[in-house]
N, CA and C of each residue as an Amber inpcrd file, in Angstrom:
protein
   675
 -28.8020000 175.0660000 149.6580000 -29.3460000 173.7100000 149.7400000
 -28.4940000 172.8460000 150.6540000 -27.2310000 173.2560000 150.8530000
 -26.2940000 172.4090000 151.5720000 -26.7620000 172.1200000 152.9830000
 -27.5120000 173.0360000 153.6050000 -27.9280000 172.8190000 154.9780000
 -29.4290000 172.5770000 155.1120000 -30.1080000 172.2890000 153.9830000
 -31.5250000 171.9850000 154.0660000 -31.7090000 170.6230000 154.7020000
 -32.8090000 170.4270000 155.4450000 -33.0210000 169.1610000 156.1400000
 -33.7290000 168.1610000 155.2470000 -33.3560000 166.8790000 155.3850000
 -34.0960000 165.8090000 154.7340000 -35.4110000 165.6070000 155.4670000
 -35.3670000 165.5400000 156.7990000 -36.5570000 165.6000000 157.6360000
 -36.1720000 166.4390000 158.8310000 -37.0730000 166.6130000 159.7990000
 -36.7660000 167.4940000 160.9160000 -35.7100000 166.8930000 161.8190000
 -34.7890000 167.7210000 162.2660000 -33.7750000 167.3100000 163.2430000
 -33.3370000 168.5500000 163.9880000 -32.8260000 168.4120000 165.1610000
 -32.3980000 169.5580000 165.9600000 -31.3330000 170.3680000 165.2860000
 -31.1470000 171.6230000 165.7150000 -30.1810000 172.5110000 165.1070000
 -28.7740000 171.9780000 165.2420000 -27.9610000 172.3400000 164.3090000
 -26.5680000 171.8940000 164.2890000 -25.7790000 172.5640000 165.3870000
 -25.0920000 171.7190000 166.2050000 -24.2450000 172.2790000 167.2640000
 -22.8560000 172.5030000 166.7240000 -22.1810000 173.5070000 167.2720000
 -20.7780000 173.7530000 166.9280000 -20.5730000 174.2350000 165.5250000
 -21.0850000 175.4180000 165.1680000 -20.9470000 175.9260000 163.8190000
 -19.5000000 176.1950000 163.4450000 -18.6270000 176.1980000 164.4140000
 -17.2130000 176.3990000 164.1020000 -16.6850000 175.3100000 163.1980000
 -17.3220000 174.1720000 163.2140000 -16.8650000 173.0780000 162.3690000
 -16.9650000 173.3820000 160.8930000 -17.7910000 174.3690000 160.5090000
 -17.9280000 174.7180000 159.1100000 -16.7270000 175.5020000 158.6020000
 -15.9050000 176.0060000 159.5220000 -14.7690000 176.8390000 159.1480000
 -13.4980000 176.3000000 159.7610000 -13.1320000 175.1040000 159.4240000
 -11.9750000 174.4810000 160.0620000 -10.6740000 175.1830000 159.7350000
 -10.5310000 175.6260000 158.5090000  -9.3520000 176.3790000 158.1330000
  -8.0520000 175.6110000 158.2340000  -8.0680000 174.3080000 158.1070000
  -6.8390000 173.5330000 158.1960000  -6.0830000 173.6120000 156.8800000
  -4.7600000 173.7060000 156.9740000  -3.9320000 173.7980000 155.7780000
  -4.1360000 172.5690000 154.9140000  -4.3040000 172.8100000 153.6270000
  -4.4400000 171.7010000 152.6830000  -5.8640000 171.2570000 152.4430000
  -6.8030000 171.6630000 153.2800000  -8.1840000 171.2100000 153.1140000
  -8.7880000 171.7430000 151.8310000  -8.6220000 173.0320000 151.5560000
  -9.2440000 173.5950000 150.3690000  -8.6830000 172.9580000 149.1040000
  -7.3770000 172.7230000 149.1080000  -6.7740000 172.0870000 147.9380000
  -7.3420000 170.6930000 147.7390000  -7.4640000 169.9570000 148.8220000
  -8.0040000 168.5980000 148.7160000  -9.4520000 168.6200000 148.2760000
 -10.1990000 169.6080000 148.7430000 -11.6210000 169.6710000 148.4390000
 -11.8710000 169.9570000 146.9700000 -10.9080000 170.5740000 146.2970000
 -11.0960000 170.9060000 144.8920000 -10.7750000 169.7340000 143.9790000
 -10.1750000 168.6950000 144.5330000  -9.8040000 167.5500000 143.7150000
 -11.0040000 166.6630000 143.4360000 -10.9590000 166.0060000 142.3080000
 -11.9720000 164.9930000 142.0230000 -13.3370000 165.5480000 141.7600000
 -13.4360000 166.7620000 141.1800000 -14.7440000 167.3410000 140.9510000
 -15.5120000 166.5890000 139.8780000 -14.8060000 165.9540000 138.9540000
 -15.4700000 165.2130000 137.8910000 -15.2150000 163.7300000 138.0110000
 -15.7320000 162.9410000 137.0810000 -15.6080000 161.5040000 137.1720000
 -14.1630000 161.0330000 137.2310000 -13.2570000 161.7260000 136.5310000
 -11.8750000 161.2750000 136.5120000 -11.2390000 161.3530000 137.8770000
 -11.7120000 162.2690000 138.7320000 -11.1260000 162.4080000 140.0530000
 -11.7100000 161.4670000 141.0520000 -12.7100000 160.7130000 140.7310000
 -13.3350000 159.8290000 141.6920000 -12.5380000 158.6100000 141.8430000
 -11.6610000 158.3420000 141.5750000 -11.1220000 157.1480000 142.0540000
 -10.0880000 156.7300000 141.1290000  -9.2270000 156.0900000 141.7330000
  -8.4380000 155.2270000 140.9620000  -9.3850000 154.1550000 140.5410000
 -10.4470000 153.9580000 141.2940000 -11.4020000 152.9620000 140.9270000
 -12.2380000 153.4570000 139.8040000 -12.0890000 152.8680000 138.6500000
 -12.9060000 153.2460000 137.5230000 -14.3460000 152.8950000 137.8260000
 -15.2440000 153.3800000 136.9620000 -16.6650000 153.1490000 137.1980000
 -16.9460000 151.6480000 137.2500000 -17.7210000 151.2480000 138.2490000
 -18.0410000 149.8330000 138.4250000 -19.5280000 149.6180000 138.2270000
 -19.8730000 148.5940000 137.4540000 -21.2840000 148.2650000 137.2660000
 -21.7060000 147.1200000 138.1650000 -20.8570000 146.7580000 139.0900000
 -21.1720000 145.6750000 140.0190000 -22.0290000 146.2180000 141.1550000
 -23.0500000 145.4730000 141.5250000 -23.9120000 145.8760000 142.6320000
 -23.1060000 145.8860000 143.9280000 -23.0830000 147.0180000 144.6060000
 -22.3510000 147.1350000 145.8650000 -23.0590000 146.3200000 146.9430000
 -22.3230000 145.5270000 147.7220000 -22.9740000 144.6590000 148.7120000
 -23.7160000 145.4330000 149.7960000 -24.8880000 144.9440000 150.1430000
 -25.6460000 145.5050000 151.2530000 -25.0340000 145.0300000 152.5690000
 -25.0170000 145.9250000 153.5630000 -24.5410000 145.5540000 154.8900000
 -25.4300000 146.1940000 155.9450000 -25.2760000 145.7330000 157.1650000
 -26.1680000 146.1650000 158.2330000 -26.1190000 147.6720000 158.4770000
 -27.2710000 148.2300000 158.7890000 -27.3710000 149.6470000 159.1440000
 -26.6850000 149.9390000 160.4690000 -26.6890000 148.9570000 161.3650000
 -26.1000000 149.1560000 162.6840000 -27.0370000 149.9040000 163.6190000
 -26.6310000 150.0580000 164.8770000 -27.5200000 150.6340000 165.8930000
 -27.4800000 152.1560000 166.0090000 -26.6350000 152.8360000 165.2200000
 -26.4130000 154.2620000 165.4600000 -26.9660000 155.1750000 164.3710000
 -27.8670000 154.6600000 163.5490000 -28.4530000 155.5020000 162.5000000
 -29.4850000 156.4500000 163.0950000 -29.4590000 157.7050000 162.6370000
 -30.4780000 158.6910000 162.9990000 -30.9970000 159.2990000 161.7050000
 -32.2840000 159.1440000 161.4420000 -32.8700000 159.6950000 160.2200000
 -32.9940000 161.2080000 160.3310000 -32.9490000 161.8620000 159.1800000
 -33.2430000 163.2870000 159.1480000 -32.0780000 164.2010000 159.4110000
 -30.8780000 163.7910000 159.0550000 -29.7300000 164.6790000 159.2240000
 -29.7610000 165.7990000 158.1900000 -28.9060000 166.7960000 158.3970000
 -28.8890000 167.9560000 157.5140000 -28.1150000 167.6900000 156.2280000
 -28.5320000 168.3880000 155.1730000 -27.7250000 168.4400000 153.9680000
 -26.5530000 169.3690000 154.2540000 -25.3590000 168.8180000 154.2600000
 -24.1600000 169.6260000 154.4800000 -22.9480000 168.8250000 154.0340000
 -21.9550000 169.5290000 153.5330000 -20.7320000 168.8600000 153.0920000
 -19.7780000 168.6250000 154.2540000 -19.6210000 169.6280000 155.1050000
 -18.7000000 169.5270000 156.2430000 -19.4560000 168.9560000 157.4330000
 -19.1010000 167.7530000 157.8560000 -19.8460000 167.0920000 158.9290000
 -19.0460000 166.9970000 160.2250000 -17.9380000 167.7320000 160.3210000
 -17.0390000 167.5620000 161.4660000 -17.5090000 168.2350000 162.7450000
 -18.2540000 169.3240000 162.6400000 -18.6340000 170.1080000 163.8260000
 -17.4230000 170.4740000 164.6840000 -16.2630000 170.6210000 164.0530000
 -15.0720000 171.0370000 164.7760000 -14.3710000 169.9510000 165.5660000
 -14.7850000 168.7080000 165.4210000 -14.1350000 167.6140000 166.1610000
 -12.7280000 167.3770000 165.6080000 -11.7730000 167.0350000 166.4830000
 -10.3950000 166.8300000 166.0270000 -10.2380000 165.5190000 165.2690000
  -9.1930000 165.4550000 164.4700000  -8.8950000 164.2350000 163.7400000
  -8.1880000 164.5400000 162.4420000  -7.6610000 163.5170000 161.8110000
  -6.9760000 163.6740000 160.5300000  -8.0180000 163.9700000 159.4520000
  -7.8650000 165.0770000 158.7130000  -8.8610000 165.4560000 157.7100000
  -9.0530000 164.3820000 156.6390000 -10.3080000 164.1500000 156.2980000
 -10.6630000 163.1600000 155.2840000 -11.7310000 163.7460000 154.3750000
 -11.4640000 163.7230000 153.0790000 -12.4570000 164.1190000 152.0840000
 -12.9830000 162.8710000 151.4010000 -14.2850000 162.7810000 151.2670000
 -14.9090000 161.6190000 150.6320000 -15.5030000 162.0070000 149.2910000
 -15.2860000 161.1630000 148.2950000 -15.8510000 161.3150000 146.9610000
 -16.6520000 160.0410000 146.6790000 -17.9500000 160.1150000 146.8580000
 -18.7990000 158.9240000 146.7590000 -19.6570000 159.0340000 145.5060000
 -19.4170000 158.1470000 144.5590000 -20.1400000 158.1970000 143.2940000
 -21.1890000 157.0980000 143.2450000 -22.3810000 157.4550000 142.7990000
 -23.5000000 156.5140000 142.7240000 -23.8420000 156.2690000 141.2590000
 -23.8550000 154.9930000 140.8610000 -24.2250000 154.6370000 139.4920000
 -25.2900000 153.5510000 139.5230000 -26.0400000 153.4700000 138.4430000
 -27.0150000 152.3970000 138.2680000 -26.2460000 151.1240000 137.9130000
 -26.3670000 150.1060000 138.7290000 -25.5920000 148.8790000 138.5230000
 -25.9550000 148.1670000 137.2250000 -27.1440000 148.4100000 136.6930000
 -27.5610000 147.7140000 135.4740000 -27.1190000 148.4270000 134.2010000
 -26.8480000 149.7380000 134.2880000 -26.4840000 150.5080000 133.0900000
 -25.1230000 151.1900000 133.2000000 -24.5860000 151.2760000 134.3910000
 -23.3220000 151.9680000 134.6570000 -23.4600000 153.4870000 134.5650000
 -24.6540000 153.9940000 134.3730000 -24.8330000 155.4420000 134.2500000
 -24.9100000 156.0820000 135.6350000 -24.3150000 157.2890000 135.7810000
 -24.3880000 157.9790000 137.0710000 -25.8200000 158.3610000 137.4130000
 -26.1300000 158.3600000 138.6900000 -27.4590000 158.7610000 139.1600000
 -27.3500000 160.1420000 139.7830000 -27.9360000 161.1210000 139.1390000
 -27.9390000 162.4880000 139.6640000 -29.0910000 162.6580000 140.6450000
 -28.8840000 163.4960000 141.6580000 -29.9520000 163.8130000 142.6040000
 -30.2000000 162.7670000 143.6660000 -29.3250000 161.7580000 143.7660000
 -29.4530000 160.7820000 144.8550000 -28.9930000 161.4290000 146.1580000
 -29.6700000 161.1370000 147.2490000 -29.2680000 161.6480000 148.5660000
 -28.3760000 160.6070000 149.2330000 -27.1160000 160.9790000 149.4560000
 -26.1450000 160.0830000 150.0850000 -26.0090000 160.4860000 151.5460000
 -26.3330000 159.5880000 152.4350000 -26.4230000 159.8220000 153.8820000
 -25.2980000 159.0350000 154.5500000 -24.3770000 159.7270000 155.2530000
 -23.2840000 159.0120000 155.9140000 -23.2450000 159.3340000 157.4020000
 -22.7010000 158.4050000 158.1750000 -22.4820000 158.6260000 159.6050000
 -21.3760000 157.6930000 160.0800000 -20.5870000 158.1620000 161.0410000
 -19.4950000 157.3320000 161.5600000 -19.0240000 157.8560000 162.9050000
 -18.1950000 157.0770000 163.5760000 -17.6320000 157.4760000 164.8650000
 -16.5910000 158.5710000 164.6690000 -16.3880000 159.3860000 165.7070000
 -15.3360000 160.3990000 165.6390000 -13.9830000 159.7480000 165.9270000
 -12.9490000 160.5640000 166.0830000 -11.5900000 160.0350000 166.2210000
 -11.3960000 159.1800000 167.4660000 -12.2370000 159.3790000 168.4790000
 -12.0910000 158.5820000 169.7010000 -13.1750000 157.5040000 169.8160000
 -13.8650000 157.2390000 168.7120000 -14.8030000 156.1250000 168.6740000
 -16.1970000 156.4270000 169.1790000 -16.5720000 157.7150000 169.2230000
 -17.8860000 158.1140000 169.7470000 -18.8180000 158.4880000 168.5920000
 -20.0680000 158.0120000 168.6640000 -21.1090000 158.4150000 167.7240000
 -21.9220000 159.5530000 168.3260000 -22.1530000 160.6030000 167.5440000
 -23.0500000 161.6550000 168.0110000 -24.4630000 161.0960000 168.1330000
 -25.2310000 161.6960000 169.0480000 -26.6050000 161.2540000 169.2560000
 -26.7560000 160.1300000 170.2560000 -25.6240000 159.6070000 170.7610000
 -25.6620000 158.4810000 171.6900000 -24.6490000 158.6890000 172.8050000
 -25.0160000 158.2680000 174.0050000 -24.0700000 158.2850000 175.1170000
 -23.9400000 159.6360000 175.7880000 -23.3080000 159.6270000 176.9460000
 -23.1270000 160.8410000 177.7370000 -22.2930000 161.8530000 176.9680000
 -22.7820000 163.0900000 176.9410000 -22.0420000 164.1670000 176.3130000
 -22.1940000 164.2690000 174.8100000 -22.8360000 163.3000000 174.1770000
 -22.9560000 163.3330000 172.7140000 -24.3950000 163.1960000 172.2340000
 -25.3360000 163.0550000 173.1780000 -26.7140000 162.7470000 172.7990000
 -27.3570000 163.8300000 171.9370000 -27.0230000 165.0940000 172.2110000
 -27.6390000 166.1840000 171.4530000 -26.7420000 166.6830000 170.3260000
 -25.6410000 165.9930000 170.0610000 -24.6850000 166.4340000 169.0500000
 -24.9670000 165.7890000 167.6920000 -24.3620000 166.3610000 166.6410000
 -24.6160000 165.8630000 165.2800000 -23.3360000 165.6230000 164.4830000
 -22.1800000 165.6060000 165.1670000 -20.9260000 165.4530000 164.4330000
 -20.8580000 164.1190000 163.6900000 -20.1750000 164.1500000 162.5730000
 -19.9320000 162.9880000 161.7090000 -21.2250000 162.3890000 161.1450000
 -22.1820000 163.2760000 160.8670000 -23.4370000 162.8670000 160.2340000
 -23.8310000 163.9240000 159.2120000 -24.3090000 163.5030000 158.0560000
 -24.7690000 164.4710000 157.0710000 -25.1960000 163.8090000 155.7760000
 -25.8020000 164.6210000 154.9270000 -26.3440000 164.1620000 153.6460000
 -25.8950000 165.1230000 152.5510000 -25.5510000 164.5710000 151.4030000
 -25.3030000 165.3690000 150.2100000 -26.0160000 164.7360000 149.0210000
 -26.4610000 165.6000000 148.0830000 -27.0590000 165.0910000 146.8490000
 -25.9900000 164.9500000 145.7780000 -26.1260000 163.9240000 144.9700000
 -25.1670000 163.7090000 143.8950000 -25.3820000 164.7110000 142.7680000
 -24.2690000 165.0780000 142.1140000 -24.3430000 166.0050000 140.9920000
 -24.6240000 165.2380000 139.6960000 -24.4510000 165.9130000 138.5600000
 -24.7540000 165.2870000 137.2700000 -23.8750000 164.0750000 136.9890000
 -22.7080000 164.0200000 137.6390000 -21.8060000 162.8780000 137.4760000
 -22.0330000 161.7880000 138.5190000 -23.0870000 161.9440000 139.3270000
 -23.3770000 160.9580000 140.3690000 -22.5050000 161.0800000 141.5960000
 -21.8350000 162.2300000 141.7560000 -20.8330000 162.4000000 142.8050000
 -21.3540000 163.2140000 143.9860000 -21.1640000 162.6720000 145.1910000
 -21.4330000 163.3950000 146.4410000 -20.1040000 163.5590000 147.1710000
 -19.8960000 164.7380000 147.7640000 -18.6140000 165.0260000 148.4140000
 -18.8410000 165.4350000 149.8650000 -17.9470000 164.9710000 150.7330000
 -18.0210000 165.2970000 152.1600000 -16.6460000 165.6750000 152.6960000
 -16.6490000 166.5310000 153.7180000 -15.4820000 166.7810000 154.5600000
 -15.7430000 166.1390000 155.9090000 -14.8120000 165.3360000 156.3630000
 -14.9620000 164.7260000 157.6750000 -13.5720000 164.5000000 158.2670000
 -13.4630000 163.6290000 159.2540000 -12.1530000 163.2170000 159.7600000
 -12.0900000 161.6950000 159.7020000 -10.8820000 161.1790000 159.6960000
 -10.6910000 159.7290000 159.6640000 -11.3560000 159.1280000 160.9020000
 -12.2210000 158.1260000 160.7210000 -12.9520000 157.5780000 161.8730000
 -12.0300000 156.8820000 162.8720000 -12.4390000 156.9040000 164.1340000
 -11.7630000 156.1250000 165.1610000 -12.3910000 154.7420000 165.2790000
 -11.8890000 153.9670000 166.2230000 -12.4040000 152.6090000 166.3920000
 -13.2280000 152.5140000 167.6750000 -14.0750000 151.5080000 167.7320000
 -14.7450000 151.1600000 168.9810000 -14.7850000 149.6430000 169.0780000
 -15.0310000 149.1670000 170.2760000 -14.8820000 147.7410000 170.5830000
 -15.7100000 146.8620000 169.6540000 -15.0690000 145.8580000 169.0800000
 -15.7770000 144.8630000 168.2890000 -15.8950000 145.1490000 166.8110000
 -15.4500000 146.3300000 166.3540000 -15.5790000 146.6880000 164.9380000
 -14.2810000 147.2350000 164.3770000 -14.0550000 146.9340000 163.1060000
 -12.9720000 147.5820000 162.3850000 -13.4070000 149.0020000 162.0250000
 -12.4870000 149.8100000 161.5510000 -12.7990000 151.2060000 161.2120000
 -13.6920000 151.2340000 159.9680000 -14.7700000 152.0070000 160.0200000
 -15.7340000 152.0090000 158.9230000 -16.5690000 153.2810000 158.9150000
 -17.2610000 153.4960000 157.8090000 -18.2220000 154.5860000 157.6370000
 -19.5230000 153.9710000 157.1380000 -20.6330000 154.3520000 157.7430000
 -21.9440000 153.8790000 157.2940000 -22.4600000 154.7680000 156.1630000
 -23.2120000 154.1630000 155.2480000 -23.7730000 154.9280000 154.1320000
 -25.1540000 154.3890000 153.7610000 -26.0480000 155.3220000 153.4340000
 -27.3470000 154.9880000 152.8400000 -27.5040000 155.8420000 151.5910000
 -28.1020000 155.2820000 150.5620000 -28.3800000 156.0320000 149.3440000
 -29.8880000 156.0370000 149.1110000 -30.4380000 157.2390000 148.9650000
 -31.8710000 157.4120000 148.7150000 -32.0500000 157.9230000 147.2790000
 -32.9300000 157.3000000 146.5170000 -33.2640000 157.7610000 145.1710000
 -34.7750000 157.8980000 145.0820000 -35.2230000 159.0990000 144.7330000
 -36.6620000 159.3690000 144.6090000 -37.4240000 158.9690000 145.8690000
 -36.8170000 159.2180000 147.0270000 -37.4770000 158.9480000 148.2960000
 -37.3760000 157.5170000 148.7780000 -36.7300000 156.6550000 148.0130000
 -36.5860000 155.2530000 148.4030000 -35.1350000 154.9310000 148.7440000
 -34.9310000 154.0960000 149.7580000 -33.5820000 153.6450000 150.0940000
 -33.1900000 152.5440000 149.1120000 -32.1190000 152.7940000 148.3410000
 -31.6820000 151.8120000 147.3480000 -30.3830000 151.1190000 147.7640000
 -29.7530000 151.6140000 148.8150000 -28.5280000 150.9630000 149.2890000
 -28.2620000 151.3260000 150.7380000 -27.9100000 150.3380000 151.5350000
 -27.4070000 150.5280000 152.8970000 -26.1290000 149.7160000 153.0020000
 -25.0410000 150.3810000 153.3470000 -23.7770000 149.6650000 153.3900000
 -22.7710000 150.3010000 154.3220000 -21.5410000 149.8280000 154.2410000
 -20.4450000 150.3730000 155.0360000 -19.2130000 150.4850000 154.1500000
 -18.4020000 151.5020000 154.4090000 -17.1810000 151.7560000 153.6530000
 -15.9860000 151.5190000 154.5610000 -14.9150000 150.9880000 153.9920000
 -13.7770000 150.5530000 154.8020000 -12.4550000 151.1330000 154.2990000
 -11.4350000 150.9950000 155.1460000 -10.0820000 151.4510000 154.8530000
  -9.1270000 150.2660000 154.9670000  -8.0020000 150.3300000 154.2610000
  -6.9990000 149.2820000 154.4310000  -6.4340000 149.3630000 155.8450000
  -6.1120000 148.2260000 156.4240000  -5.5480000 148.2100000 157.7740000
  -4.1970000 148.9160000 157.8340000  -3.4220000 148.8290000 156.7600000
  -2.1100000 149.4860000 156.7660000  -2.2590000 150.9970000 156.8590000
  -3.2530000 151.5600000 156.1660000  -3.4940000 153.0000000 156.2620000
  -3.9840000 153.3680000 157.6540000  -4.9170000 152.5990000 158.1880000
  -5.4310000 152.8910000 159.5260000  -4.3130000 152.8440000 160.5620000
  -3.4230000 151.8700000 160.4610000  -2.2940000 151.7950000 161.3890000
  -1.4540000 153.0710000 161.3200000  -1.2480000 153.5740000 160.1200000
  -0.4530000 154.7940000 159.9300000  -1.1570000 155.9970000 160.5430000
  -2.4410000 156.1440000 160.2660000  -3.2050000 157.2750000 160.8000000
  -3.2610000 157.2190000 162.3210000  -3.4160000 156.0290000 162.8760000
  -3.5900000 155.8930000 164.3250000  -2.3070000 156.1380000 165.1170000
  -1.2130000 156.3510000 164.4310000   0.0040000 156.7690000 165.1300000
   0.0100000 158.2670000 165.4120000  -0.9780000 158.9640000 164.8580000
  -1.0960000 160.4110000 165.0540000  -2.1390000 160.7170000 166.1270000
  -2.0060000 161.8990000 166.7400000  -3.0090000 162.3330000 167.7140000
  -4.2500000 162.8020000 166.9660000  -5.4470000 162.6520000 167.5630000
  -5.7540000 162.1400000 168.9030000  -5.8710000 160.6120000 168.9760000
  -5.7280000 159.9330000 167.8430000  -5.9080000 158.4790000 167.8050000
  -4.9000000 157.7520000 168.6950000  -3.6670000 158.2550000 168.7180000
  -2.5870000 157.5760000 169.4390000  -2.7480000 157.6290000 170.9490000
  -3.6610000 158.4510000 171.4420000  -3.8810000 158.5360000 172.8920000
  -4.6860000 157.3510000 173.4140000  -5.2590000 156.5730000 172.5180000
  -6.0990000 155.4510000 172.9260000  -5.3140000 154.1420000 172.8860000
  -5.8930000 153.1270000 173.5030000  -5.2900000 151.7940000 173.4370000
  -5.3200000 151.2850000 171.9970000  -4.4940000 150.3170000 171.7130000
  -4.4560000 149.7480000 170.3680000  -5.7710000 149.0380000 170.0640000
  -6.2680000 149.2220000 168.8630000  -7.5430000 148.5900000 168.4820000
  -7.3940000 147.0710000 168.4530000  -8.4860000 146.4030000 168.7300000
  -8.4650000 144.9430000 168.8070000  -9.1000000 144.2740000 167.5940000
  -9.8400000 145.0310000 166.7940000 -10.5240000 144.4500000 165.6350000
 -10.0000000 145.0810000 164.3490000  -9.5980000 144.2210000 163.4270000
  -9.1120000 144.6490000 162.1290000 -10.0310000 144.0790000 161.0470000
  -9.7910000 144.4500000 159.8070000 -10.6590000 143.9620000 158.7360000
 -10.7740000 142.4370000 158.7400000  -9.6570000 141.7730000 158.9480000
  -9.6270000 140.3110000 158.8400000 -10.4770000 139.5990000 159.8790000
 -10.7200000 140.2410000 161.0320000 -11.5310000 139.5680000 162.0530000
 -12.7950000 140.3460000 162.4080000 -13.2550000 141.1730000 161.4620000
 -14.4990000 141.9200000 161.6590000 -15.6540000 141.1470000 161.0230000
 -16.6960000 140.8790000 161.7930000 -17.7800000 140.0180000 161.3150000
 -18.6040000 140.6630000 160.2080000 -18.6620000 141.9970000 160.1560000
 -19.4050000 142.6560000 159.0780000 -18.5460000 142.7450000 157.8160000
 -17.2850000 143.0970000 157.9760000 -16.3770000 143.1620000 156.8250000
 -16.3400000 141.8230000 156.0900000 -16.4640000 140.7340000 156.8300000
 -16.4280000 139.3980000 156.2280000 -17.5650000 139.1750000 155.2390000
 -18.6120000 139.9890000 155.3160000 -19.7780000 139.8340000 154.4460000
 -19.6820000 140.7760000 153.2420000 -18.5920000 140.6990000 152.5160000
 -18.4430000 141.4890000 151.2910000 -17.7270000 142.8060000 151.4590000
 -17.1310000 143.0400000 152.6180000 -16.4860000 144.3220000 152.8760000
 -15.3310000 144.6510000 151.9510000 -14.6620000 143.6360000 151.4360000
 -13.5320000 143.8840000 150.5390000 -13.9710000 144.6660000 149.3050000
 -15.2200000 144.4970000 148.8950000 -15.7440000 145.2170000 147.7260000
 -16.1690000 146.6350000 148.0710000 -16.0620000 147.0030000 149.3380000
 -16.4240000 148.3590000 149.7600000 -15.2390000 149.0990000 150.3700000
 -14.0310000 148.6930000 149.9880000 -12.8330000 149.3990000 150.4430000
 -12.6760000 150.7030000 149.6720000 -12.4620000 151.7870000 150.3800000
 -12.2170000 153.0730000 149.7430000 -10.8400000 153.0900000 149.0900000
 -10.7450000 153.7640000 147.9550000  -9.4530000 154.0640000 147.3520000
  -9.0010000 155.3940000 147.9510000  -7.8550000 155.4080000 148.6230000
  -7.4430000 156.5830000 149.4030000  -6.0660000 157.0650000 148.9580000
  -5.9300000 158.3920000 148.8150000  -4.6120000 158.9730000 148.5960000
  -4.4490000 160.1970000 149.4870000  -3.2020000 160.5700000 149.7310000
  -2.8900000 161.6970000 150.6020000  -2.8630000 162.9770000 149.7840000
  -3.3430000 164.0670000 150.3630000  -3.3180000 165.3760000 149.7220000
  -3.0010000 166.4150000 150.7830000  -1.7390000 166.8430000 150.8450000
  -1.3320000 167.7710000 151.8910000  -1.4730000 167.1200000 153.2500000
  -2.2040000 167.7800000 154.1480000  -2.4160000 167.2210000 155.4860000
  -3.6280000 166.2990000 155.5350000  -4.3310000 166.1790000 154.4210000
  -5.5890000 165.4330000 154.3980000  -5.4540000 164.1430000 153.6000000
  -6.4710000 163.2920000 153.7430000  -6.6300000 162.1260000 152.8840000
  -7.9010000 162.3080000 152.0570000  -7.8910000 161.7390000 150.8590000
  -9.0570000 161.7580000 149.9810000  -9.4500000 160.3120000 149.7050000
 -10.6790000 159.9580000 150.0510000 -11.1740000 158.6010000 149.8520000
 -12.2850000 158.5820000 148.8170000 -12.2380000 157.6210000 147.9080000
 -13.2210000 157.5670000 146.8300000 -13.7090000 156.1490000 146.6030000
 -14.9440000 156.0680000 146.1420000 -15.5050000 154.7700000 145.7680000
 -16.6820000 155.0150000 144.8410000 -16.9440000 154.0580000 143.9590000
 -18.1460000 154.0760000 143.1330000 -19.0790000 152.9870000 143.6380000
 -20.3030000 153.3720000 143.9390000 -21.2940000 152.4330000 144.4690000
 -22.3330000 152.1270000 143.3990000 -22.4290000 150.8650000 143.0180000
 -23.4540000 150.4480000 142.0810000 -24.7150000 150.0570000 142.8330000
 -25.8490000 150.6770000 142.4740000 -27.1000000 150.4200000 143.1880000
 -28.1810000 149.9800000 142.2070000 -29.1960000 149.3240000 142.7270000
 -30.3420000 148.9040000 141.9330000 -31.5390000 149.7280000 142.3510000
 -32.2200000 150.3460000 141.3890000 -33.3710000 151.1860000 141.7390000
 -34.6310000 150.7470000 141.0060000
């Protein structure tokens, strides 16, 4: 089921990305399998703020956990939990759709050299605990935006949440001292001066901890269905 399509989309390029084999990835991937591992953030019944979809959404990505397609970057595991904001109960079977820029700030599907690519895009269904898990890399920056990950949540075929997930600036500064991020100019937009983050972004900050060579980011998203 991991690679089944939500709707039709071109074949996945770069199958090597499914077998990254980086030290520490498997250990990190095994963490947080149940509710206790989802976060330092305990379950939240607060409705997660809606934010703009942005210009780079492509419908119909594949169901897959590993969305890297072999692109370089600091390994990042995501633990995204979906709960009903009115009852606090986990929602099983929700389709969690994420997309973000790669380490050098490029979105797949757009621009020269990336138009036919699918890196940093994918969908996972939540388990009985409302948890969807992804393997990716820490996002890079692009002009005018702080570092972020886009997310959509589908329940029973309906979109119940569109938002963005964020990182603390102190963590991003630390990650960006490493390659390939350090090869670029210093970013100009941080959380404090990002126009989208200003619209409730503080409530969508990921809780992140280090695990070997990787980072693990978690959040609980309260949605209304």
